[in-house]
C-alpha positions as CSV (number, residue, x, y, z in Angstrom):
1,M,136.5,168.9,73.2
2,N,134.6,172.0,71.8
3,R,137.6,174.2,72.6
4,H,139.8,171.9,70.6
5,K,137.5,172.2,67.7
6,A,137.6,176.0,68.0
7,L,141.4,175.9,68.0
8,A,141.3,173.9,64.8
9,L,138.9,176.5,63.2
10,L,140.5,179.7,64.4
11,V,144.2,178.9,64.4
12,A,146.1,178.4,61.2
13,L,147.3,175.0,62.1
14,S,144.8,172.8,60.2
15,I,144.6,170.4,63.1
16,S,141.7,168.9,65.0
17,F,142.5,168.1,68.6
18,S,139.4,166.0,69.2
19,G,138.4,163.3,66.7
20,C,139.8,163.7,63.2
21,G,143.1,165.4,62.4
22,A,144.6,166.3,59.0
23,Q,145.6,163.3,57.1
24,A,149.3,162.8,56.6
25,E,150.9,162.9,53.1
26,I,152.4,159.4,53.3
27,P,153.6,157.7,50.2
28,G,152.0,154.3,49.9
29,E,151.9,151.5,52.4
30,V,155.5,150.7,53.4
31,L,155.7,147.7,55.6
32,P,158.6,147.7,58.1
33,P,159.8,144.1,57.7
34,Q,161.4,143.9,61.1
35,A,158.1,144.8,62.6
36,E,156.0,142.3,60.6
37,S,158.2,139.2,60.6
38,A,157.5,136.3,62.9
39,S,161.1,136.1,64.0
40,E,160.8,139.6,65.5
41,G,157.3,139.3,66.7
42,G,157.4,137.0,69.7
43,A,154.0,135.4,70.0
44,A,152.4,137.7,67.5
45,S,150.9,136.3,64.4
46,A,153.2,135.9,61.4
47,S,150.6,137.3,59.1
48,I,151.3,140.6,57.4
49,Q,149.5,143.5,59.0
50,K,148.6,146.8,57.3
51,P,150.5,149.6,59.0
52,M,148.7,152.3,60.9
53,E,148.6,155.9,59.5
54,C,149.5,159.2,61.2
55,R,146.1,160.8,61.0
56,Y,147.1,163.8,63.1
57,Y,150.2,164.9,61.2
58,E,150.2,168.5,60.0
59,R,153.2,169.1,57.9
60,E,153.7,172.9,58.3
61,T,153.2,172.8,62.1
62,C,155.4,169.8,62.7
63,E,158.2,170.8,60.3
64,A,158.3,174.3,61.8
65,A,158.7,172.7,65.2
66,M,161.4,170.3,64.1
67,A,163.3,173.2,62.5
68,A,163.3,175.1,65.8
69,P,162.8,172.7,68.6
70,R,163.0,173.8,72.2
71,A,166.5,173.4,73.6
72,Y,166.6,171.0,76.6
73,T,169.5,169.5,78.5
74,G,169.9,167.1,81.4
75,A,172.7,165.4,83.3
76,G,172.8,161.6,82.9
77,R,170.9,159.2,80.7
78,L,167.4,160.1,79.7
79,V,165.3,157.1,80.7
80,A,161.7,158.5,80.6
81,G,159.8,161.7,80.0
82,M,156.5,163.5,79.8
83,V,155.4,165.6,76.8
84,P,152.2,167.3,75.6
85,H,150.1,165.9,72.8
86,H,148.5,169.2,71.6
87,L,150.4,170.2,68.5
88,V,150.1,173.8,69.6
89,A,153.1,172.7,71.8
90,A,154.8,171.0,68.9
91,D,158.1,172.8,69.6
92,M,158.1,171.3,73.1
93,I,157.5,167.8,71.7
94,A,160.3,168.3,69.1
95,G,162.6,169.6,71.9
96,F,162.1,166.4,74.0
97,F,162.7,164.0,71.2
98,S,165.7,166.0,70.0
99,L,167.1,165.6,73.4
100,A,166.4,161.9,73.2
101,A,168.2,161.7,69.8
102,A,171.3,163.4,71.3
103,Q,171.8,160.6,73.9
104,E,175.1,158.8,73.6
105,Q,173.5,155.4,73.5
106,P,170.6,155.0,71.0
107,Y,167.3,153.6,72.0
108,D,166.0,150.2,70.7
109,T,162.4,150.9,71.8
110,V,160.1,153.8,72.7
111,I,157.1,153.0,74.9
112,L,154.5,155.7,74.5
113,V,151.8,155.8,77.2
114,S,148.8,158.0,76.5
115,P,145.4,158.7,77.8
116,S,142.6,156.8,76.1
117,H,140.6,159.7,74.9
118,F,137.8,157.6,73.4
119,P,137.4,154.6,75.8
120,E,133.9,154.0,74.4
121,N,135.6,152.8,71.2
122,C,137.7,150.3,73.1
123,G,137.1,146.8,74.5
124,S,139.5,147.3,77.4
125,D,140.8,150.0,79.6
126,V,144.3,149.1,78.4
127,V,144.8,149.2,74.6
128,T,147.9,148.5,72.5
129,A,148.6,147.5,68.9
130,T,151.0,145.0,67.2
131,A,151.0,146.8,63.8
132,G,153.7,149.2,62.7
133,W,153.2,152.7,61.3
134,N,153.5,154.6,58.0
135,T,154.9,158.0,58.8
136,P,155.9,161.0,56.7
137,Y,159.5,160.2,57.6
138,G,159.4,156.5,56.8
139,P,158.1,153.3,58.3
140,L,158.2,152.8,62.0
141,A,158.3,149.2,63.3
142,A,156.2,148.0,66.3
143,D,157.9,146.3,69.2
144,R,155.8,143.3,69.3
145,S,157.6,141.8,72.3
146,V,156.5,144.7,74.5
147,A,152.9,144.7,73.1
148,D,152.7,140.9,73.7
149,A,153.9,141.3,77.3
150,L,150.8,143.6,77.8
151,L,148.5,141.4,75.8
152,Q,149.4,138.1,77.5
153,D,149.1,139.4,81.1
154,A,145.9,138.2,82.6
155,V,145.7,141.0,85.1
156,I,146.2,143.7,82.6
157,A,143.7,142.2,80.1
158,A,144.9,144.5,77.3
159,E,143.2,144.7,73.9
160,D,145.0,144.7,70.5
161,N,143.0,147.5,68.8
162,R,144.8,149.2,66.0
163,D,141.8,151.4,65.1
164,A,141.7,152.8,68.6
165,V,145.4,153.5,68.7
166,E,145.4,155.0,65.2
167,S,142.5,157.2,66.1
168,D,143.7,158.6,69.4
169,H,145.6,161.9,69.1
170,G,147.3,161.4,72.5
171,A,149.5,158.7,70.9
172,A,149.2,159.1,67.1
173,G,150.1,162.8,67.2
174,L,153.5,162.0,68.6
175,V,154.4,159.1,66.2
176,P,156.0,161.3,63.5
177,F,158.3,162.9,66.1
178,V,159.4,159.4,67.3
179,R,160.3,158.3,63.7
180,R,161.9,161.7,62.8
181,Y,164.3,161.8,65.8
182,L,164.7,158.1,66.7
183,P,164.6,156.4,63.3
184,E,166.2,153.1,64.4
185,A,163.9,152.6,67.4
186,K,160.7,150.5,67.5
187,L,157.5,151.8,69.1
188,V,154.8,150.4,71.2
189,V,151.7,152.5,72.2
190,C,149.8,151.9,75.4
191,L,146.5,153.7,75.9
192,L,145.2,153.9,79.5
193,S,141.7,154.8,80.4
194,N,141.0,157.1,83.4
195,R,138.7,154.4,84.7
196,L,141.5,151.8,84.9
197,S,141.6,150.1,88.3
198,R,144.6,150.7,90.6
199,E,145.4,146.9,90.4
200,R,145.6,146.8,86.7
201,L,147.5,150.1,86.5
202,A,150.1,148.8,88.9
203,Q,150.5,145.7,86.8
204,V,150.9,147.7,83.6
205,Q,153.6,149.7,85.4
206,R,155.4,146.5,86.5
207,V,155.4,145.0,83.0
208,L,156.6,148.2,81.3
209,L,159.4,148.8,83.8
210,E,160.6,145.2,83.2
211,Q,161.0,146.3,79.5
212,Q,163.4,149.1,80.6
213,E,165.8,146.8,82.4
214,N,168.2,146.8,79.4
215,G,168.7,150.5,79.6
216,R,167.8,151.0,75.9
217,T,164.1,151.7,76.2
218,L,162.6,155.2,76.5
219,L,159.3,155.5,78.3
220,V,157.3,158.6,77.4
221,A,154.0,159.8,79.0
222,S,151.8,161.8,76.7
223,A,149.8,164.2,78.8
224,D,148.4,167.7,78.7
225,C,147.8,169.6,82.0
226,S,145.2,172.1,83.1
227,H,142.1,172.2,80.9
228,Y,139.1,174.5,80.7
229,L,140.3,177.2,83.1
230,M,141.5,180.8,82.7
231,P,145.2,181.6,83.2
232,D,145.2,182.5,87.0
233,E,143.3,179.3,88.0
234,A,145.3,177.2,85.5
235,A,148.6,178.5,87.0
236,R,147.4,177.5,90.5
237,R,146.5,174.1,89.3
238,D,149.9,173.7,87.5
239,E,151.6,174.5,90.8
240,E,149.7,171.6,92.4
241,T,150.5,169.3,89.5
242,A,154.2,170.2,89.4
243,A,154.5,169.7,93.2
244,A,152.9,166.2,92.9
245,I,155.1,165.2,90.0
246,E,158.3,166.4,91.4
247,S,157.6,164.8,94.8
248,R,156.4,161.6,93.1
249,D,153.2,161.8,95.0
250,F,151.3,159.0,93.2
251,E,148.3,159.2,95.5
252,R,147.8,162.9,94.9
253,L,148.3,162.6,91.2
254,L,145.7,159.8,90.9
255,T,143.1,162.1,92.4
256,F,143.5,164.8,89.7
257,G,141.0,165.4,86.9
258,D,141.2,167.6,83.8
259,A,141.6,170.7,85.8
260,N,145.1,169.4,86.6
261,I,146.1,166.7,84.1
262,D,144.3,164.5,81.6
263,S,146.1,161.3,82.4
264,P,147.3,160.6,85.9
265,Q,147.7,157.0,84.8
266,A,150.2,157.9,82.1
267,V,152.1,160.3,84.4
268,T,152.4,157.9,87.3
269,T,153.7,155.3,84.8
270,F,156.5,157.5,83.6
271,L,157.3,158.4,87.2
272,C,157.8,154.7,88.0
273,A,161.1,155.0,86.0
274,A,162.4,157.4,88.7
275,Q,162.0,154.9,91.4
276,G,165.5,154.1,92.8
277,N,168.0,156.3,91.1
278,G,166.3,158.7,88.6
279,D,166.1,162.4,89.0
280,V,162.8,164.1,87.8
281,V,163.7,167.3,86.0
282,R,161.3,169.9,84.8
283,L,162.4,170.9,81.3
284,D,159.6,173.3,80.3
285,H,156.2,174.8,81.1
286,S,153.9,176.7,78.8
287,S,150.2,177.1,77.8
288,S,148.0,177.6,74.8
289,A,147.7,181.3,75.7
290,E,151.4,181.7,75.5
291,K,151.7,179.7,72.2
292,L,148.8,181.3,70.3
293,P,148.7,185.0,69.2
294,H,145.1,185.7,70.5
295,A,143.9,187.9,73.3
296,L,142.0,186.0,76.0
297,G,138.8,187.6,74.9
298,N,139.0,185.7,71.7
299,P,136.3,183.0,71.3
300,I,139.1,180.4,71.0
301,Y,139.4,180.7,74.8
302,D,135.7,180.5,75.7
303,E,136.3,177.2,77.4
304,G,139.7,178.3,78.9
305,I,143.3,177.4,78.1
306,T,145.4,174.2,78.2
307,T,148.8,174.0,79.9
308,Y,151.8,171.9,79.1
309,F,154.8,170.5,81.0
310,V,157.9,168.7,79.7
311,Y,159.7,166.5,82.2
312,G,162.7,164.2,81.9
313,I,163.9,161.5,84.2
314,F,167.7,161.2,84.1
315,A,169.6,158.2,85.6
């Protein structure tokens, strides 16, 4: 994570990519009533929960990206996707959610599957939260029915840990984009540790795919690609990663480490949505070296670059 700290210090983004980002300017604690009521909450407790905060929101960066998002198109209904979580690639994140907002039929729920960057702070290799969010664009309700489906499954053995979800940039950094572009949708976050067993991962994927059967749920994998390498080697690794994603080679993907992708678990989960009739479409590819105005000799790149893909699955 040292390179991420260097980015925060040397780039005028005021963002930390490791443990503690810029605090959002969020007015008060607005409780989304549909997220917190017992009638909407399934088996969740009827007690009022304090909403989570968008700790990684950086207003200038995010609003600039939202004012000029990347332009993506695809044929058919967008049912799932993969986006970066480094805000260096905020225009790519905005582009994906702008595409989601342009779909003819709105989404009821967004399922955001992210690497668990700090598993040492978690009591399980699968973590979710039943609380909603305060965001700079208004309250965002939790989909407690999806969270409960994870929490009540004995094989998955998920943990309801709002502190872990709120503190993990892999998910929390994307929350403002969800609320900005899909204001009527509810959100559930699922953090997956890289040490998660194949059996539990397969059950997570089964449970989450069941939630998509109504056609109004968007499943999004949050994943950055090649880490800690220089551009030539990163490009070679990205070719491997793209080939595995586009051929839906789950076994190959699950062997990858940070040199290729930071969450094979999240990526294979989003690819499950393509089983049957979905087309996996590469929408974009970039890197921190392309996004930031620094020569490769700059200390910001002492530990290499990070690369980014955006994919969509269209049914």
